[in-house]
C-alpha positions as CSV (number, residue, x, y, z in Angstrom):
1,M,0.0,0.0,0.0
2,I,2.9,2.3,0.7
3,C,4.4,1.5,-2.6
4,V,1.2,2.4,-4.4
5,F,1.0,5.7,-2.6
6,L,4.7,6.5,-3.4
7,C,4.1,5.6,-7.1
8,F,1.0,7.8,-7.1
9,V,3.0,10.8,-5.7
10,M,5.9,10.2,-8.1
11,A,3.4,10.2,-11.0
12,L,2.3,13.6,-9.9
13,I,5.8,15.0,-9.5
14,F,7.9,13.5,-12.3
15,G,7.3,14.2,-16.0
16,A,8.6,16.3,-18.9
17,E,8.3,19.4,-16.8
18,K,9.8,19.3,-13.4
19,V,7.1,20.3,-10.8
20,S,7.3,20.5,-7.0
21,L,4.6,18.8,-4.9
22,A,4.1,22.1,-3.1
23,A,2.2,23.3,-6.2
24,L,-0.6,20.9,-5.4
25,F,-1.2,22.7,-2.1
26,G,-1.1,26.2,-3.5
27,D,2.5,27.2,-2.7
28,G,3.8,26.8,-6.3
29,N,3.3,29.0,-9.3
30,K,0.1,28.9,-11.5
31,F,1.6,26.8,-14.3
32,D,2.8,24.1,-11.9
33,R,-0.6,23.9,-10.4
34,I,-2.3,23.6,-13.8
35,I,0.1,20.8,-14.8
36,I,-0.6,18.8,-11.7
37,L,-4.3,19.4,-11.4
38,K,-5.3,19.3,-15.1
39,L,-2.8,16.8,-16.6
40,R,-1.1,14.6,-14.1
41,L,-3.7,14.1,-11.4
42,P,-6.5,12.8,-13.7
43,R,-4.0,10.4,-15.4
44,A,-2.7,9.1,-12.1
45,L,-6.2,8.6,-10.7
46,L,-7.2,6.8,-13.9
47,V,-4.2,4.4,-13.6
48,L,-5.0,3.8,-9.9
49,V,-8.7,3.0,-10.6
50,T,-7.8,0.8,-13.6
51,G,-5.4,-1.2,-11.5
52,I,-7.9,-1.7,-8.7
53,L,-10.6,-2.8,-11.2
54,L,-8.3,-5.2,-13.0
55,G,-7.2,-6.8,-9.7
56,G,-10.9,-7.1,-8.6
57,S,-11.9,-8.6,-11.9
58,G,-9.1,-11.2,-11.7
59,A,-10.3,-12.1,-8.2
60,V,-13.9,-12.5,-9.3
61,F,-12.8,-14.6,-12.3
62,Q,-10.9,-17.0,-10.0
63,L,-13.8,-17.2,-7.5
64,F,-16.3,-17.8,-10.3
65,F,-14.4,-20.8,-11.7
66,R,-13.2,-21.9,-8.3
67,N,-9.7,-22.2,-9.6
68,P,-6.9,-20.1,-8.1
69,L,-4.9,-20.5,-11.4
70,A,-7.8,-19.3,-13.6
71,E,-6.9,-16.4,-15.9
72,P,-8.1,-15.4,-19.3
73,G,-5.2,-17.0,-21.2
74,I,-5.8,-20.4,-19.7
75,M,-9.6,-20.3,-20.0
76,G,-9.5,-19.3,-23.7
77,I,-10.9,-15.8,-23.4
78,S,-7.8,-14.1,-24.7
79,S,-7.9,-16.4,-27.7
80,G,-11.5,-15.7,-28.3
81,A,-10.8,-11.9,-28.2
82,T,-7.9,-12.4,-30.6
83,L,-10.1,-14.4,-33.0
84,G,-12.7,-11.6,-32.9
85,A,-10.1,-8.9,-33.6
86,V,-8.6,-10.9,-36.5
87,I,-12.1,-11.4,-38.0
88,A,-12.7,-7.7,-37.8
89,S,-9.3,-6.9,-39.4
90,V,-9.7,-9.4,-42.2
91,S,-13.3,-8.3,-43.0
92,G,-11.9,-4.8,-43.8
93,G,-14.3,-2.7,-41.9
94,L,-17.6,-4.3,-43.1
95,L,-19.2,-3.8,-39.7
96,S,-18.5,-0.1,-39.8
97,V,-19.9,0.2,-43.3
98,A,-23.0,-1.8,-42.3
99,G,-23.6,0.5,-39.4
100,V,-23.2,-2.0,-36.6
101,C,-20.2,-0.2,-35.0
102,K,-20.8,3.5,-35.0
103,L,-19.5,4.3,-31.5
104,V,-16.8,1.7,-31.2
105,S,-14.1,0.5,-33.5
106,P,-15.1,-2.8,-35.2
107,V,-11.9,-4.4,-34.0
108,N,-12.6,-3.6,-30.3
109,F,-16.3,-4.6,-30.7
110,L,-15.5,-8.0,-32.2
111,A,-12.7,-8.6,-29.8
112,F,-15.2,-8.1,-26.9
113,V,-17.8,-10.3,-28.6
114,G,-15.1,-13.0,-29.2
115,A,-14.1,-12.9,-25.5
116,L,-17.7,-13.1,-24.4
117,G,-18.3,-16.0,-26.8
118,A,-15.3,-17.9,-25.6
119,G,-16.2,-17.4,-22.0
120,F,-19.8,-18.6,-22.7
121,L,-18.5,-21.7,-24.4
122,V,-16.2,-22.5,-21.5
123,F,-19.0,-22.0,-19.0
124,Q,-21.5,-24.0,-21.1
125,G,-19.0,-26.8,-21.5
126,K,-18.7,-27.1,-17.7
127,V,-22.5,-27.1,-17.3
128,F,-23.0,-29.6,-20.1
129,F,-20.4,-32.0,-18.6
130,F,-22.1,-31.6,-15.2
131,F,-25.6,-32.6,-16.5
132,F,-24.6,-35.3,-19.0
133,S,-21.9,-37.2,-17.3
134,H,-21.2,-40.6,-18.7
135,N,-17.9,-42.5,-18.2
136,F,-16.2,-41.0,-21.3
137,I,-17.5,-37.5,-20.6
138,K,-16.4,-37.8,-17.0
139,L,-13.0,-38.8,-18.1
140,F,-12.8,-35.9,-20.6
141,H,-14.2,-33.5,-18.1
142,N,-11.5,-34.5,-15.6
143,F,-8.9,-34.1,-18.2
144,L,-10.2,-30.5,-19.0
145,N,-10.2,-29.7,-15.3
146,F,-6.7,-31.0,-14.9
147,C,-5.5,-28.9,-17.9
148,S,-7.2,-25.7,-16.8
């Protein structure tokens, strides 16, 4: 926690323009205060919140699958996102021409859809194997659990 606080303070002080931390409390000149409050503070807060949310999402991901080693690369979600991005790149912007993606880049949109699809398939596979468990399916399911 102390390291996070120190990195946050260093993100406010260090940059292309050397600024003292006293400018944050009103003791510095006007330009230093503008640099800290308008440029560096929002960026540092965004980085801090993003790190907290990524850590929380990883913890939820591991709790959901009840696997302390679960992460998007192992579960296939990263591969699904990559597949979606490649499809968008190869299609040459057909989604933006068709009007499907007006607010978001087609690559980002299909990467998100691919990640959701891969996650859905992994989750449905586990549910399917739970309900229809024959000897071969039990063996295959145990193999999948061992691999993931």
